[in-house]
MARVO-210856 format. One record per residue (C-alpha): residue in three letters; y, z, x; residue number from 1. Coordinates in pm, 1 decimal. Example, Ala and Ser with C-alpha at 12.3 -4.5 7.8 and 13.67 -1.06 7.14 Angstrom:
code:Ala	north:-450.0	up:780.0	east:1230.0	pos:1
code:Ser	north:-106.0	up:714.0	east:1367.0	pos:2
end
This chain:
code:Met	north:12144.4	up:27480.8	east:16584.0	pos:1
code:Thr	north:12188.7	up:27660.8	east:16914.6	pos:2
code:Pro	north:11954.7	up:27959.7	east:16951.6	pos:3
code:Lys	north:12153.5	up:28279.3	east:16936.1	pos:4
code:Tyr	north:12013.3	up:28393.6	east:17269.6	pos:5
code:Phe	north:12235.5	up:28140.4	east:17445.0	pos:6
code:Arg	north:12546.1	up:28199.8	east:17235.1	pos:7
code:His	north:12636.4	up:28504.2	east:17438.9	pos:8
code:Pro	north:12705.5	up:28463.8	east:17813.2	pos:9
code:Trp	north:12520.1	up:28782.5	east:17901.9	pos:10
code:Arg	north:12200.9	up:28628.6	east:17761.5	pos:11
code:Ile	north:12235.8	up:28349.3	east:18016.1	pos:12
code:Phe	north:12306.3	up:28611.7	east:18279.5	pos:13
code:Leu	north:11985.4	up:28795.0	east:18191.8	pos:14
code:Leu	north:11781.6	up:28477.7	east:18226.6	pos:15
code:Ala	north:11935.3	up:28404.5	east:18566.4	pos:16
code:Leu	north:11889.7	up:28768.4	east:18664.0	pos:17
code:Leu	north:11518.9	up:28744.8	east:18588.2	pos:18
code:Ala	north:11494.0	up:28415.3	east:18774.3	pos:19
code:Ala	north:11619.0	up:28559.7	east:19099.8	pos:20
code:Ser	north:11596.4	up:28938.6	east:19093.7	pos:21
code:Gly	north:11380.0	up:29112.1	east:19343.9	pos:22
code:Thr	north:11326.9	up:29037.1	east:19705.8	pos:23
code:Ala	north:11130.0	up:28797.8	east:19902.5	pos:24
code:Gln	north:10920.0	up:29034.3	east:20098.9	pos:25
code:Ala	north:10566.3	up:29029.0	east:20220.8	pos:26
code:Gln	north:10575.8	up:29401.0	east:20139.3	pos:27
code:Gly	north:10456.6	up:29536.2	east:20468.4	pos:28
code:Cys	north:10462.8	up:29507.8	east:20842.6	pos:29
code:Val	north:10462.7	up:29132.4	east:20807.5	pos:30
code:Ala	north:10790.1	up:29057.9	east:20983.4	pos:31
code:Ile	north:10996.8	up:28933.7	east:20693.4	pos:32
code:Arg	north:11354.6	up:29044.2	east:20658.5	pos:33
code:His	north:11493.6	up:29205.8	east:20346.4	pos:34
code:Phe	north:11616.5	up:28888.2	east:20180.1	pos:35
code:Ser	north:11693.7	up:28804.3	east:19817.4	pos:36
code:Ser	north:11717.3	up:28454.8	east:19678.5	pos:37
code:Cys	north:11999.5	up:28304.2	east:19472.7	pos:38
code:Thr	north:12297.0	up:28533.1	east:19543.0	pos:39
code:Gly	north:12095.6	up:28840.8	east:19614.0	pos:40
code:Ala	north:11937.1	up:28997.3	east:19308.8	pos:41
code:His	north:12208.5	up:28884.3	east:19069.7	pos:42
code:Pro	north:12301.0	up:28514.1	east:19042.1	pos:43
code:Glu	north:12567.7	up:28607.7	east:18790.5	pos:44
code:Ser	north:12785.8	up:28310.0	east:18875.4	pos:45
code:Ser	north:12587.4	up:28114.1	east:18616.5	pos:46
code:Ile	north:12818.2	up:28265.0	east:18356.7	pos:47
code:Leu	north:13135.3	up:28328.4	east:18558.3	pos:48
code:Gly	north:13446.0	up:28127.6	east:18484.8	pos:49
code:Pro	north:13700.8	up:28021.8	east:18747.4	pos:50
code:Gly	north:13830.3	up:28331.9	east:18922.4	pos:51
code:Asp	north:13574.0	up:28567.5	east:18767.2	pos:52
code:Leu	north:13399.1	up:28813.8	east:18993.9	pos:53
code:Met	north:13066.8	up:28996.6	east:18980.5	pos:54
code:Leu	north:12995.2	up:29296.7	east:19203.6	pos:55
code:Ser	north:12639.4	up:29420.1	east:19224.2	pos:56
code:Val	north:12401.6	up:29629.6	east:19429.3	pos:57
code:Asn	north:12026.2	up:29596.1	east:19445.2	pos:58
code:Tyr	north:11792.6	up:29862.5	east:19588.7	pos:59
code:Arg	north:11437.7	up:29796.3	east:19703.1	pos:60
code:Tyr	north:11161.9	up:30020.8	east:19838.1	pos:61
code:Phe	north:10803.6	up:29978.3	east:19950.9	pos:62
code:Lys	north:10540.0	up:30161.3	east:20151.4	pos:63
code:Ser	north:10296.3	up:29943.3	east:20345.6	pos:64
code:Phe	north:9967.5	up:30085.6	east:20469.9	pos:65
code:Arg	north:9674.7	up:29860.8	east:20366.0	pos:66
code:His	north:9554.9	up:29646.3	east:20656.7	pos:67
code:Phe	north:9432.1	up:29289.3	east:20615.0	pos:68
code:Arg	north:9284.8	up:29021.5	east:20840.5	pos:69
code:Gly	north:9286.1	up:28695.7	east:20651.7	pos:70
code:Thr	north:9232.1	up:28800.9	east:20290.2	pos:71
code:Glu	north:8986.7	up:29077.4	east:20381.6	pos:72
code:Glu	north:9109.4	up:29435.6	east:20364.2	pos:73
code:Glu	north:9010.4	up:29685.8	east:20634.1	pos:74
code:Pro	north:8964.5	up:30005.3	east:20428.0	pos:75
code:Asp	north:8835.5	up:30197.0	east:20730.8	pos:76
code:Arg	north:9191.0	up:30205.4	east:20867.8	pos:77
code:Val	north:9300.9	up:30432.1	east:20582.6	pos:78
code:Ala	north:8971.8	up:30625.0	east:20577.8	pos:79
code:Asn	north:9001.4	up:30697.4	east:20952.1	pos:80
code:Gln	north:9376.8	up:30760.3	east:20930.4	pos:81
code:Thr	north:9451.9	up:30491.3	east:21188.2	pos:82
code:Glu	north:9666.7	up:30283.9	east:20951.9	pos:83
code:Val	north:10026.5	up:30189.4	east:21029.9	pos:84
code:Ile	north:10265.4	up:30317.6	east:20761.7	pos:85
code:Asn	north:10604.1	up:30158.0	east:20701.3	pos:86
code:His	north:10861.9	up:30297.6	east:20458.5	pos:87
code:Ser	north:11136.1	up:30043.7	east:20390.4	pos:88
code:His	north:11458.1	up:30100.9	east:20194.8	pos:89
code:Ala	north:11713.3	up:29821.9	east:20147.2	pos:90
code:Trp	north:12040.1	up:29784.7	east:19959.7	pos:91
code:Asp	north:12199.4	up:29444.0	east:19896.3	pos:92
code:Trp	north:12574.9	up:29462.5	east:19829.1	pos:93
code:Val	north:12667.9	up:29137.1	east:19656.4	pos:94
code:Ala	north:12998.4	up:28975.0	east:19558.0	pos:95
code:Thr	north:12968.2	up:28658.7	east:19345.8	pos:96
code:Tyr	north:13275.7	up:28449.4	east:19267.0	pos:97
code:Gly	north:13309.0	up:28181.0	east:19001.4	pos:98
code:Ile	north:13475.7	up:27875.6	east:19153.3	pos:99
code:Ser	north:13436.0	up:27683.8	east:18825.7	pos:100
code:Asn	north:13200.1	up:27689.5	east:18530.0	pos:101
code:Arg	north:12935.2	up:27530.1	east:18751.5	pos:102
code:Trp	north:13024.7	up:27607.5	east:19113.7	pos:103
code:Tyr	north:12984.1	up:27957.9	east:19252.6	pos:104
code:Ala	north:12990.2	up:28136.8	east:19587.7	pos:105
code:Ala	north:12825.0	up:28459.3	east:19696.5	pos:106
code:Leu	north:12836.0	up:28699.4	east:19988.4	pos:107
code:Val	north:12547.0	up:28940.3	east:20048.2	pos:108
code:Val	north:12572.3	up:29237.7	east:20286.5	pos:109
code:Pro	north:12235.3	up:29413.9	east:20326.0	pos:110
code:Thr	north:12183.6	up:29763.9	east:20463.7	pos:111
code:Val	north:11844.6	up:29906.2	east:20557.1	pos:112
code:Ile	north:11668.4	up:30229.9	east:20649.2	pos:113
code:Asn	north:11315.0	up:30189.4	east:20786.2	pos:114
code:Thr	north:11050.1	up:30417.9	east:20933.6	pos:115
code:Arg	north:10718.7	up:30329.8	east:21097.4	pos:116
code:Ser	north:10435.5	up:30573.3	east:21166.0	pos:117
code:Ser	north:10147.2	up:30472.9	east:21392.0	pos:118
code:Leu	north:9890.7	up:30580.5	east:21648.5	pos:119
code:Tyr	north:9846.7	up:30265.5	east:21857.9	pos:120
code:Glu	north:10213.8	up:30250.4	east:21958.8	pos:121
code:His	north:10201.2	up:30607.8	east:22095.5	pos:122
code:Gly	north:9894.7	up:30615.3	east:22318.3	pos:123
code:Arg	north:9647.5	up:30595.7	east:22026.7	pos:124
code:Asn	north:9579.1	up:30972.9	east:22020.1	pos:125
code:Glu	north:9884.1	up:31111.1	east:21838.0	pos:126
code:Arg	north:10080.3	up:30979.0	east:21540.9	pos:127
code:Tyr	north:10457.5	up:30953.8	east:21577.4	pos:128
code:Thr	north:10734.3	up:30788.6	east:21376.7	pos:129
code:Thr	north:11000.4	up:30540.2	east:21485.7	pos:130
code:Phe	north:11318.5	up:30475.6	east:21289.9	pos:131
code:Ser	north:11585.1	up:30210.7	east:21235.4	pos:132
code:Arg	north:11887.8	up:30173.0	east:21011.5	pos:133
code:Gly	north:12210.3	up:29975.1	east:20976.9	pos:134
code:Ile	north:12352.5	up:29651.4	east:20845.6	pos:135
code:Gly	north:12105.8	up:29365.4	east:20812.0	pos:136
code:Asp	north:12168.0	up:28993.0	east:20844.0	pos:137
code:Val	north:12468.9	up:28901.4	east:20627.7	pos:138
code:Arg	north:12442.3	up:28578.3	east:20429.7	pos:139
code:Trp	north:12660.4	up:28355.9	east:20214.0	pos:140
code:Leu	north:12594.8	up:28057.9	east:19990.6	pos:141
code:Ile	north:12750.8	up:27796.6	east:19765.8	pos:142
code:Gly	north:12567.8	up:27705.9	east:19444.2	pos:143
code:Tyr	north:12595.5	up:27455.2	east:19161.5	pos:144
code:Trp	north:12449.9	up:27437.0	east:18809.8	pos:145
code:Leu	north:12332.6	up:27083.1	east:18733.7	pos:146
code:Leu	north:12429.9	up:27120.6	east:18367.0	pos:147
code:Asp	north:12749.4	up:27280.4	east:18240.2	pos:148
code:Pro	north:12659.0	up:27631.6	east:18109.9	pos:149
code:Ala	north:12954.9	up:27608.6	east:17870.5	pos:150
code:Thr	north:12765.3	up:27344.5	east:17669.8	pos:151
code:Leu	north:12489.0	up:27602.2	east:17606.6	pos:152
code:Pro	north:12195.8	up:27384.1	east:17712.8	pos:153
code:Lys	north:11842.2	up:27496.7	east:17635.1	pos:154
code:Gly	north:11763.5	up:27477.0	east:18004.2	pos:155
code:Asn	north:11943.2	up:27450.3	east:18335.2	pos:156
code:Val	north:11880.8	up:27428.3	east:18708.5	pos:157
code:Ala	north:12097.4	up:27564.9	east:18988.0	pos:158
code:Val	north:12072.1	up:27465.7	east:19353.5	pos:159
code:Ala	north:12239.0	up:27640.3	east:19646.7	pos:160
code:Leu	north:12279.4	up:27613.5	east:20021.9	pos:161
code:Gly	north:12369.7	up:27902.0	east:20246.6	pos:162
code:Met	north:12364.7	up:28052.7	east:20592.2	pos:163
code:Lys	north:12222.2	up:28373.9	east:20735.3	pos:164
code:Leu	north:12423.0	up:28529.1	east:21017.5	pos:165
code:Pro	north:12264.9	up:28738.2	east:21298.5	pos:166
code:Thr	north:12469.7	up:29048.0	east:21215.1	pos:167
code:Gly	north:12173.1	up:29285.8	east:21197.7	pos:168
code:Asn	north:12060.6	up:29470.5	east:21508.2	pos:169
code:Tyr	north:11747.9	up:29295.0	east:21636.1	pos:170
code:Gln	north:11718.1	up:29517.3	east:21944.6	pos:171
code:Ala	north:11700.5	up:29860.2	east:21775.7	pos:172
code:Thr	north:11518.7	up:30115.5	east:21989.8	pos:173
code:Asp	north:11352.7	up:30453.8	east:21951.3	pos:174
code:Ile	north:11133.7	up:30688.9	east:22152.5	pos:175
code:Phe	north:10768.0	up:30596.4	east:22199.2	pos:176
code:Tyr	north:10539.5	up:30876.1	east:22319.1	pos:177
code:Asn	north:10248.0	up:30875.3	east:22566.0	pos:178
code:Val	north:10326.7	up:30521.7	east:22687.7	pos:179
code:Gly	north:10475.5	up:30568.3	east:23036.2	pos:180
code:Pro	north:10279.6	up:30531.1	east:23364.0	pos:181
code:Asn	north:10206.0	up:30904.7	east:23357.3	pos:182
code:Gly	north:10194.4	up:30940.5	east:22978.9	pos:183
code:Glu	north:10562.0	up:31020.3	east:22944.5	pos:184
code:Pro	north:10776.6	up:30894.0	east:22652.4	pos:185
code:Gln	north:10986.8	up:30579.4	east:22685.6	pos:186
code:Val	north:11269.4	up:30420.1	east:22490.4	pos:187
code:Arg	north:11153.0	up:30080.0	east:22360.0	pos:188
code:Pro	north:11245.8	up:29830.6	east:22087.6	pos:189
code:Val	north:11097.3	up:29928.7	east:21751.4	pos:190
code:Asp	north:10842.5	up:29701.7	east:21589.7	pos:191
code:Gln	north:10957.9	up:29364.5	east:21458.2	pos:192
code:Ser	north:10883.6	up:29471.1	east:21099.0	pos:193
code:Ile	north:11152.8	up:29742.7	east:21098.5	pos:194
code:Gln	north:11423.3	up:29570.7	east:21302.5	pos:195
code:Pro	north:11735.8	up:29541.8	east:21078.6	pos:196
code:Gly	north:11792.7	up:29181.8	east:21193.5	pos:197
code:Asp	north:11601.4	up:28895.4	east:21352.5	pos:198
code:Gly	north:11861.3	up:28760.8	east:21598.0	pos:199
code:Gly	north:11891.2	up:28408.2	east:21461.0	pos:200
code:Phe	north:12123.9	up:28194.2	east:21254.1	pos:201
code:Gly	north:11938.6	up:28076.4	east:20944.2	pos:202
code:Ile	north:11985.6	up:27805.2	east:20682.7	pos:203
code:Ser	north:11871.8	up:27875.3	east:20326.8	pos:204
code:Ala	north:11797.2	up:27631.1	east:20046.2	pos:205
code:Glu	north:11762.8	up:27793.1	east:19704.2	pos:206
code:Phe	north:11706.4	up:27706.2	east:19340.9	pos:207
code:Gln	north:11667.8	up:27873.8	east:19003.1	pos:208
code:Phe	north:11606.9	up:27752.1	east:18649.5	pos:209
code:Tyr	north:11555.1	up:27861.6	east:18291.2	pos:210
code:Arg	north:11415.5	up:27682.1	east:17987.9	pos:211
code:Glu	north:11389.8	up:27779.5	east:17620.3	pos:212
code:Leu	north:11029.4	up:27766.7	east:17499.1	pos:213
code:Ser	north:11109.4	up:27898.3	east:17151.2	pos:214
code:Pro	north:11397.5	up:28094.6	east:16996.0	pos:215
code:Ala	north:11250.7	up:28416.6	east:17139.9	pos:216
code:Trp	north:11066.7	up:28307.8	east:17455.7	pos:217
code:Phe	north:11205.8	up:28161.9	east:17776.7	pos:218
code:Leu	north:11065.1	up:28025.6	east:18099.2	pos:219
code:Tyr	north:11239.4	up:28118.7	east:18423.6	pos:220
code:Gly	north:11181.7	up:28055.3	east:18789.8	pos:221
code:Gly	north:11340.1	up:28031.0	east:19130.0	pos:222
code:Gly	north:11287.1	up:28042.7	east:19500.4	pos:223
code:Phe	north:11424.3	up:27983.3	east:19845.5	pos:224
code:Tyr	north:11329.3	up:27869.7	east:20192.6	pos:225
code:Leu	north:11499.8	up:28029.5	east:20492.4	pos:226
code:Ser	north:11477.9	up:27819.1	east:20806.3	pos:227
code:Asn	north:11532.4	up:27997.3	east:21138.9	pos:228
code:Pro	north:11564.1	up:27730.0	east:21410.8	pos:229
code:Arg	north:11572.8	up:27985.7	east:21694.9	pos:230
code:Glu	north:11224.0	up:28025.8	east:21839.0	pos:231
code:Thr	north:11238.0	up:28370.4	east:22004.3	pos:232
code:Asn	north:11510.8	up:28633.4	east:22036.5	pos:233
code:Gly	north:11433.4	up:28769.7	east:22384.7	pos:234
code:Val	north:11330.6	up:29118.3	east:22264.0	pos:235
code:Arg	north:11021.1	up:29257.8	east:22430.1	pos:236
code:Thr	north:10736.3	up:29380.1	east:22209.6	pos:237
code:Phe	north:10533.5	up:29557.8	east:22483.8	pos:238
code:Arg	north:10219.7	up:29421.8	east:22319.0	pos:239
code:Glu	north:10106.2	up:29285.8	east:22655.0	pos:240
code:Thr	north:10067.6	up:29648.2	east:22769.2	pos:241
code:Leu	north:9802.5	up:29701.0	east:22502.0	pos:242
code:Ser	north:9584.2	up:29415.5	east:22628.4	pos:243
code:Pro	north:9627.4	up:29135.5	east:22887.0	pos:244
code:Ile	north:9526.7	up:28875.7	east:22622.4	pos:245
code:Leu	north:9847.5	up:28957.1	east:22431.9	pos:246
code:Gln	north:10076.1	up:28822.4	east:22704.7	pos:247
code:Asn	north:10180.7	up:28536.9	east:22474.7	pos:248
code:Glu	north:10304.2	up:28799.0	east:22225.3	pos:249
code:Ala	north:10536.0	up:28977.9	east:22468.6	pos:250
code:Ile	north:10856.9	up:28845.1	east:22304.0	pos:251
code:Met	north:10952.2	up:28855.0	east:21935.4	pos:252
code:Ser	north:10959.3	up:28535.4	east:21732.1	pos:253
code:Val	north:11232.4	up:28449.7	east:21478.2	pos:254
code:Pro	north:11021.8	up:28330.7	east:21183.7	pos:255
code:Asp	north:11102.7	up:28134.4	east:20870.2	pos:256
code:Gln	north:11033.0	up:28284.9	east:20528.7	pos:257
code:Phe	north:11015.4	up:28165.8	east:20170.6	pos:258
code:Ser	north:10957.8	up:28284.5	east:19814.7	pos:259
code:Leu	north:10869.4	up:28134.9	east:19475.8	pos:260
code:Arg	north:10891.6	up:28297.4	east:19133.4	pos:261
code:Leu	north:10786.0	up:28191.8	east:18782.6	pos:262
code:Gly	north:10762.3	up:28382.6	east:18454.5	pos:263
code:Val	north:10851.7	up:28424.2	east:18089.6	pos:264
code:Ser	north:11104.9	up:28654.2	east:17925.2	pos:265
code:His	north:11157.4	up:28786.3	east:17573.6	pos:266
code:Pro	north:11473.4	up:28953.0	east:17433.6	pos:267
code:Phe	north:11383.1	up:29254.2	east:17219.7	pos:268
code:Ser	north:11741.5	up:29323.7	east:17114.1	pos:269
code:Asp	north:12100.3	up:29237.8	east:17202.5	pos:270
code:Asn	north:12067.8	up:29473.7	east:17501.1	pos:271
code:Phe	north:11707.6	up:29467.2	east:17624.4	pos:272
code:Thr	north:11502.6	up:29182.8	east:17772.1	pos:273
code:Ala	north:11151.4	up:29215.1	east:17912.9	pos:274
code:Ser	north:10981.9	up:28973.2	east:18149.6	pos:275
code:Leu	north:10644.0	up:28906.0	east:18305.2	pos:276
code:Gly	north:10597.0	up:28669.3	east:18593.8	pos:277
code:Ala	north:10432.2	up:28596.9	east:18925.6	pos:278
code:Arg	north:10586.7	up:28571.1	east:19269.4	pos:279
code:Tyr	north:10465.0	up:28438.9	east:19602.9	pos:280
code:Asp	north:10637.6	up:28563.6	east:19920.2	pos:281
code:Ala	north:10548.3	up:28446.2	east:20268.8	pos:282
code:Val	north:10616.7	up:28422.7	east:20639.1	pos:283
code:Pro	north:10464.5	up:28087.2	east:20744.0	pos:284
code:Val	north:10250.3	up:28041.7	east:21053.4	pos:285
code:Glu	north:10487.7	up:27774.9	east:21188.2	pos:286
code:Asp	north:10859.8	up:27714.7	east:21138.0	pos:287
code:Leu	north:10999.3	up:27411.1	east:20962.9	pos:288
code:Ile	north:11255.1	up:27349.6	east:21241.2	pos:289
code:Gly	north:11216.0	up:27456.4	east:21603.0	pos:290
code:Gly	north:10924.6	up:27610.9	east:21787.3	pos:291
code:Ser	north:10690.7	up:27882.6	east:21667.1	pos:292
code:Gln	north:10604.6	up:28069.4	east:21987.8	pos:293
code:Gly	north:10645.6	up:28442.4	east:22036.8	pos:294
code:Phe	north:10504.2	up:28728.8	east:21835.0	pos:295
code:Arg	north:10504.7	up:28713.7	east:21457.0	pos:296
code:Arg	north:10277.2	up:28840.4	east:21182.9	pos:297
code:Pro	north:10249.7	up:28552.8	east:20936.3	pos:298
code:Gly	north:10145.5	up:28660.6	east:20592.0	pos:299
code:Asn	north:10175.6	up:28602.4	east:20221.9	pos:300
code:Val	north:10155.5	up:28804.8	east:19901.7	pos:301
code:Leu	north:10085.3	up:28693.6	east:19546.5	pos:302
code:Ala	north:10218.0	up:28953.2	east:19302.7	pos:303
code:Ile	north:10238.9	up:29008.2	east:18928.0	pos:304
code:Asp	north:10599.5	up:29091.7	east:18845.9	pos:305
code:Pro	north:10687.2	up:29282.7	east:18525.2	pos:306
code:Gly	north:11051.2	up:29368.4	east:18462.0	pos:307
code:Val	north:11309.9	up:29484.7	east:18212.7	pos:308
code:Ser	north:11687.0	up:29425.9	east:18192.5	pos:309
code:Tyr	north:11961.2	up:29602.4	east:17998.5	pos:310
code:Val	north:12323.4	up:29499.2	east:17935.3	pos:311
code:Asn	north:12610.7	up:29684.5	east:17774.2	pos:312
code:Gly	north:12958.2	up:29533.3	east:17793.6	pos:313
code:Pro	north:13035.2	up:29430.8	east:18151.8	pos:314
code:Ile	north:12743.6	up:29632.4	east:18297.2	pos:315
code:Ala	north:12391.8	up:29500.1	east:18356.5	pos:316
code:Leu	north:12087.0	up:29689.0	east:18485.6	pos:317
code:Asn	north:11745.1	up:29561.7	east:18581.9	pos:318
code:Leu	north:11416.0	up:29702.7	east:18704.1	pos:319
code:Ser	north:11112.7	up:29513.9	east:18831.0	pos:320
code:Val	north:10795.0	up:29638.7	east:18997.8	pos:321
code:Pro	north:10591.5	up:29355.0	east:19150.7	pos:322
code:Phe	north:10239.5	up:29465.9	east:19245.4	pos:323
code:Ala	north:10017.8	up:29271.3	east:19481.2	pos:324
code:Val	north:9703.1	up:29097.6	east:19358.9	pos:325
code:Arg	north:9631.5	up:28894.0	east:19673.7	pos:326
code:Arg	north:9735.2	up:28955.8	east:20036.0	pos:327
code:Glu	north:9664.8	up:28742.3	east:20340.4	pos:328
code:Arg	north:9736.0	up:28768.3	east:20712.3	pos:329
code:Pro	north:9643.7	up:28422.4	east:20851.5	pos:330
code:Gln	north:9596.8	up:28326.6	east:21215.9	pos:331
code:Ser	north:9924.5	up:28304.5	east:21402.5	pos:332
code:Val	north:10007.1	up:28046.3	east:21666.7	pos:333
code:Thr	north:9938.0	up:28303.5	east:21938.5	pos:334
code:Asp	north:9607.6	up:28402.7	east:21774.8	pos:335
code:Lys	north:9495.6	up:28039.4	east:21789.1	pos:336
code:Glu	north:9604.1	up:28007.0	east:22153.0	pos:337
code:Thr	north:9412.4	up:28320.5	east:22252.5	pos:338
code:Glu	north:9102.2	up:28207.2	east:22063.8	pos:339
code:Glu	north:9109.7	up:27871.4	east:22240.9	pos:340
code:Ile	north:9148.0	up:28031.6	east:22586.0	pos:341
code:Thr	north:8886.3	up:28305.6	east:22542.1	pos:342
code:Gly	north:8643.2	up:28125.9	east:22312.7	pos:343
code:Thr	north:8634.3	up:28441.8	east:22099.2	pos:344
code:Pro	north:8749.6	up:28441.8	east:21735.1	pos:345
code:Arg	north:9091.1	up:28602.1	east:21713.5	pos:346
code:Ile	north:9306.9	up:28698.4	east:21413.6	pos:347
code:Gly	north:9556.0	up:28981.7	east:21412.8	pos:348
code:Asp	north:9602.5	up:29226.5	east:21128.4	pos:349
code:Ala	north:9901.5	up:29329.7	east:20918.5	pos:350
code:Ala	north:9972.5	up:29613.6	east:20678.6	pos:351
code:Phe	north:10082.3	up:29541.5	east:20321.2	pos:352
code:Ala	north:10213.2	up:29745.0	east:20028.0	pos:353
code:Asp	north:10056.1	up:29783.0	east:19685.9	pos:354
code:Tyr	north:10387.6	up:29740.8	east:19503.2	pos:355
code:Leu	north:10762.5	up:29703.0	east:19541.3	pos:356
code:Ile	north:11030.8	up:29890.7	east:19345.1	pos:357
code:Asn	north:11341.0	up:29684.5	east:19273.1	pos:358
code:Val	north:11646.3	up:29826.7	east:19088.3	pos:359
code:Gly	north:11976.8	up:29647.2	east:19037.6	pos:360
code:Val	north:12313.5	up:29712.8	east:18874.6	pos:361
code:Ala	north:12599.0	up:29465.0	east:18827.3	pos:362
code:Tyr	north:12954.4	up:29481.3	east:18694.3	pos:363
code:Arg	north:13140.8	up:29171.8	east:18576.8	pos:364
code:Phe	north:13518.6	up:29129.3	east:18608.4	pos:365
code:Thr	north:13662.3	up:28857.6	east:18383.7	pos:366
code:Lys	north:13990.3	up:28709.2	east:18504.3	pos:367
code:Thr	north:14090.4	up:28527.3	east:18183.1	pos:368
code:Arg	north:14072.6	up:28691.0	east:17845.1	pos:369
code:Val	north:14135.6	up:28500.4	east:17523.6	pos:370
code:Asn	north:14217.4	up:28633.2	east:17179.9	pos:371
code:Leu	north:13919.8	up:28554.4	east:16958.6	pos:372
code:Ser	north:13854.8	up:28591.5	east:16589.2	pos:373
code:Pro	north:13598.7	up:28857.4	east:16496.0	pos:374
code:Glu	north:13340.3	up:28582.6	east:16440.6	pos:375
code:Gln	north:13409.1	up:28427.5	east:16781.7	pos:376
code:Ala	north:13412.3	up:28764.1	east:16955.2	pos:377
code:Asp	north:13075.4	up:28856.1	east:16801.3	pos:378
code:Pro	north:12862.1	up:28544.7	east:16749.0	pos:379
code:Phe	north:12582.5	up:28758.0	east:16598.6	pos:380
code:Lys	north:12804.7	up:28906.0	east:16324.0	pos:381
code:Gly	north:12668.0	up:28835.6	east:15979.7	pos:382
code:Gln	north:12329.6	up:28712.3	east:16106.6	pos:383
end
């Protein structure tokens, strides 16, 4: 007998939603773009028929301020009020189209608003804030479920390939104070962590899966790898003005990024599903394809990820709040080069957030409607 959880298409949607909701972010000034795996936050195409459409928006926010070198936190930065503080807001506007019961396509248009407050970028004596906003790097993908969802399998796996386009501004500028030859302000590119785009074409490989563990418990997971073949984007960081040893960090890198997610979910009613999982988000030290020179802040975050989803008719809502349990800023390529030249240990720092707030809403448009008997229309009737 097929478990009732999978007799309703929205139940499958919820499982897929849990498998891919949220964002792959290192939650801080680690230079990772706002990027969601598997059709943004809502891989709804798992239950879309041919010609069906899902429109969704996903909002994310974090504040990064805790500085790490390696896995060691530097609490004195906060105590002395020398920490860098990023506030990041992102909205993913997603359209997912059902090509068939198994093939789907998605277009994701991100928009961002970011601020960055620091001392060291403004002469080290006064704290000022820089700002950026606009469209991020647009992406599209084509995905395929390995098993036909219409057969109501107890588990399924979807794979997808896509492309990231350099539509986001990667040369956004603002005013930096106390940095000119005579201490005057100058217009410069904002820090890599708050640039709306990265300036490179990217190729993404993604997957998601679900598996029934029992009639009331389900395993879910997913992830992606974004490869950015372009090595640097030509945008000056001005880091070489802070110290001559940072000359190899004068130009911004275009780094890869990846994310993995695994967890369990439990439906409490026809409308509510809760989940608890773990996620691992990272900017690697070196790219999979192409060179890895230029300035980047590699980093990774392991987070515990509780969430809840709600559906009512064609509308679905979800909330998840991943909170970090381990943060690491490893040595970058330029750190290793500087250490080799100077003979002095060198590892840069990065600021991370404690948690991420992720809220999504989706609306499903069904192209074909069939007249069903009351029992077919409501598979839970009489149970």
